[in-house]
C-alpha positions, 0 to 999 in steps of 0.5 A, spaced: 447 442 457 450 446 463 448 444 470 449 451 473 443 457 470 448 461 467 444 467 468 442 466 475 450 464 476 452 471 473 446 475 477 448 472 483 455 473 482 453 479 480 449 481 487 455 477 492 461 482 488 455 489 489 454 487 496 461 485 498 464 492 495 458 496 499 459 493 505 468 494 504 465 502 502 462 503 507 467 501 512 473 505 509 469 511 509 466 510 517 472 507 520 479 506 515 478 511 511 486 512 509 489 511 503 490 504 503 483 502 504 482 507 499 485 503 494 482 497 495 475 500 495 477 503 488 477 495 486 470 494 489 468 500 485 472 498 478 468 491 480 462 494 480 463 497 473 465 491 470 458 488 472 454 495 469 459 495 463 457 487 461 449 487 463 450 493 457 453 489 452 449 483 454 443 487 454 445 491 448 449 487 443 450 494 438 454 497 445 460 492 444 464 496 446 462 496 452 465 489 453 472 492 452 472 498 456 469 492 462 475 487 461 480 493 461 476 496 467 476 489 471 484 488 470 485 495 473 481 495 478 484 487 481 491 492 480 488 496 485 490 490 491 496 491 489 496 498 489 493 498 496 498 492 499 504 497 496 502 502 501 500 498 507 508 496 505 511 503 506 511 503 498 510 508 492 503 505 489 505 506 483 499 507 481 500 508 473 502 500 473 494 497 473 492 504 469 497 502 464 495 494 464 488 496 463 489 501 458 492 496 454 487 490 455 482 495 453 485 498 447 487 490 444 479 487 446 477 494 441 482 493 436 478 487 431 471 492 433 464 489 432 466 483 429 471 481 434 465 477 438 464 477 446 471 473 446 476 478 443 482 481 447 480 475 452 487 472 452 491 479 453 485 480 459 487 472 462 494 475 462 492 482 465 488 479 470 495 473 471 499 479 472 496 483 477 494 479 482 501 475 481 504 482 483 499 483 489 501 475 492 508 477 491 506 484 495 502 481 501 507 475 502 513 481 503 514 487 509 510 487 514 504 485 512 506 477 512 505 477 519 497 477 518 494 471 517 490 475 513 494 476 509 498 469 508 491 467 506 490 473 500 497 471 498 494 465 497 488 466 495 492 472 489 496 466 487 491 462 486 487 467 482 493 468 478 495 461 475 488 460 473 488 465 469 495 464 466 491 457 465 485 460 461 490 464 457 493 458 454 487 454 454 483 459 450 489 461 445 491 453 444 484 450 445 479 456 443 473 459 446 468 453 444 472 446 446 468 442 451 475 442 456 475 450 456 469 451 457 467 446 462 474 448 467 476 455 464 470 458 461 465 464 463 461 459 469 468 456 473 471 463 473 464 466 476 464 461 481 471 462 483 470 469 482 465 470 488 469 465 492 474 470 491 469 476 493 467 473 498 474 471 502 478 477 499 473 481 503 473 478 510 480 478 509 482 486 506 477 488 512 481 484 517 488 487 515 484 495 516 482 493 522 489 489 525 493 496 522 488 500 525 489 497 532 497 498 531 497 504 528 492 506 535 496 501 539 502 505 537 499 512 539 496 510 545 503 507 548 507 513 545 503 519 547 502 515 554 508 513 556 514 517 552 509 524 552 514 530 550 513 537 550 513 541 545 512 534 540 505 532 537 502 527 537 501 524 530 495 525 528 496 532 531 502 531 526 498 529 521 492 534 521 497 540 521 502 537 516 495 537 511 495 544 513 501 545 511 501 542 504 494 545 502 498 553 503 506 550 500 501 548 494 497 555 493 504 558 495 508 554 491 513 552 496 517 546 497 515 543 504 521 537 506 518 531 511 525 529 515 524 521 518 528 520 524 527 512 528 530 509 533 535 504 531 536 497 533 530 499 539 528 492 541 536 490 542 536 496 547 530 494 550 533 487 551 540 488 553 538 494 557 531 494 559 525 497 557 526 504 561 533 504 557 529 504 551 523 509 553 530 514 555 533 513 548 526 514 545 525 521 549 533 523 548 532 522 540 526 526 540 528 532 544 535 532 539 529 533 534 526 539 537 531 543 538 535 541 532 530 542 527 529 548 523 525 555 527 517 554 525 517 546 524 512 542 525 515 536 530 511 529 530 512 523 534 510 518 528 510 511 533 514 509 539 521 509 535 519 513 529 520 522 529 518 526 524 520 533 523 516 538 517 519 544 515 520 549 509 526 547 504 532 551 508 534 556 503 542 557 508 542 550 510 541 543 506 536 538 508 542 533 509 546 538 513 540 537 518 539 530 519 546 529 519 546 535 525 540 531 529 544 524 528 550 526 530 547 529 536 543 523 539 550 519 537 553 524 543 548 524 547 548 520 554 542 517 555 542 515 562 547 517 567 552 511 567 552 512 560 552 504 558 550 507 551 549 511 545 543 511 541 543 512 533 538 513 528 536 512 521 533 517 517 529 518 511 528 526 506 522 526 502 520 532 499 513 536 496 518 537 489 519 530 487 514 526 491 508 531 490 504 535 496 500 529 499 501 527 506 500 519 504 505 520 498 510 523 502 510 519 507 511 513 503 517 516 500 521 519 506 519 511 509 523 509 503 528 513 504 529 511 512 529 503 509 533 504 504 538 507 509 537 500 514 539 497 508 545 500 507 548 500 514 546 493 514 550 491 508 556 496 511 555 492 518 556 485 514 562 488 510 566 490 516 564 482 519 567 479 512 573 483 513 575 482 520 574 474 518 
């Protein structure tokens, strides 16, 4: 006989998940409404749909198809934690991955039909959960996220969930769903307790990450606006607002827009070697050259202390690469201070609505990935040069 009342446990678990979901959804809508928050909100919506679907099939066994739908929805919902983490790291969302995994889980549970029982497709579901949660653990441990304690906690949390569900898949495959070992350690009651803990701790950690991200974004914008204001260059907020308007118009008029990102290279090294004033001068010089060398009728924004963005229509008589190169050469050839102690350099990334879509967030992610790739290639080139000299 079970120590815990199963129905009560499921009811408590459902209330906890709904409560956490409503809390996070309200916080996203009212305070942190960005692409990352929306992706993580999908997790809570999917989890609540899963609860509803399981309730439907438990109340009316003739609606057996709701069980497979719940399995697939749960796997897909968990996958959106990974999607949000990728966006937080400035990477492509790859939203089709959790959707495809969830669809596969649903199909495998539907194949046995009504006679399949409640454990139909369980192995596939457990493996699906393990896949998306382990992917989440990896993503929270890379990029910019690991600097946050909350991210490191979620890495452990999602990694632990992934390993647990691998164990569930292995045990049900070897022992079957009615074996006492499976029921005691990997059955519905044990997994519900774990999922309650995951919902509570995960919500706190995701909210903490969002608070930190928005605080950092606001700090960057305030700092850049206060110290580095350049006539003709918009703040990050103004740039995004106008860029989204341009993108909507581009969809209507079927034109291609280009987003060019320009990062000041080695800004920390400049600040350390020559002082903060020299670093600020390098940023101002980069911004002014980006403004003067950008195509006519471009939007130019200061997106963060080191980064400028230029949005313009795909030119007919010039290549985007030529424009980016011209800005980079202009920065490299400009004296930063009266003593001309150093020259600034830049990393540049390009994305177009033709290849990356007309959403500002997707365009920014694609251009950021291009900047990251250029940084990586530059570092590899430096290592090769050092190796040849030695």
